[in-house]
Residue, then its C-alpha position, 0 to 999 in steps of 0.5 A: m739766804a735760802r736758810f734765812d728765808k726758811e727760818f724766817a718763814e717759820y718764825f713768821s708763821a709761828r709769832f703773827d698772831y702773837a704780833r697781832r694781839t700786841a697790835y690790837a692791845l696797842c690800837a683796839d682794832w683788828v683791820e689795823a692790827e693786822e696792819l702794824a703787825q704785817h708792817g713789822f714783820v716786813r721790818l723784821y725780814s729786812h733786818w733778819p740775819r742779824v737778829v735771828h741769833s739774838n732776840p727777834d721777838a723783842y725787836l718785832r715788839t720794839v717795831l711794833t711799838r714805834l709803828f704805833l706810835d709812829t701812826r699816833r705822833r704824826g696825828r693820822k692813821r693809815e686810811q684806805l678807801v675802798a669800794d667794798l667793805p672789808e671782810q669782817l675779822t673773827v676773834d676767839n672768844y675763848h679769852a673774852a671776859e664780860y668787862r673786856p670791852s669796857l677795859i678795851a674803850a678805857l684803853q683808847k682813852v689812854p694817850p698813846k705813849q702811856r698806852a705803849v708803855l702800859v701794853l709793854r709792861i703789863v700785858q707783854d710784862l716786860s720790865i721797866e729796862q727793857v720798855a724804856e729801850a724798846l720806846r728809847c727812853s730813860t726808865g725814869t720816863v717809863k715809871s712816871q709814864t706808867a703811873r700816869g697811864l694807870k691813873t688815867l686808865r682807872e679814871a677813863y674805866e670808872q666812866v665807861t663802866a658808869a655810863s655802861r651802867c646807866a645806858 
């Protein structure tokens, strides 16, 4: 078992930032993204001996997506009241572009399932079949959700950029 713990620790160290960025693409909140990533690794650890020799990245991606959809499906976020405000996370700005805040704002207007499909298809560059497997749906559903999600994203992006120009 110690061998699996060491392998998992190495995997966790190497892939935590990847998981956090994937979760951020889904929820647009760094605190929630870190929580989703942590919960994702907890679930991954419980299945690590079985998953380590197949494809742990795919398993982690699936877990993150399902955790995100689960929080939205129940209509609640996991909010906890605390006495002090948490520290603000610093974000690497070397990938930032001028349109990124507008795009993130527009992405948040896309319904959760369509947003998950868009993140998996476009950000994670997964195939239609891989997304269908991760979301437990048909390939036709992935295609239609992608088309609808892109349409919604375009409309929302136009609204956000128009509002920012007027402001």
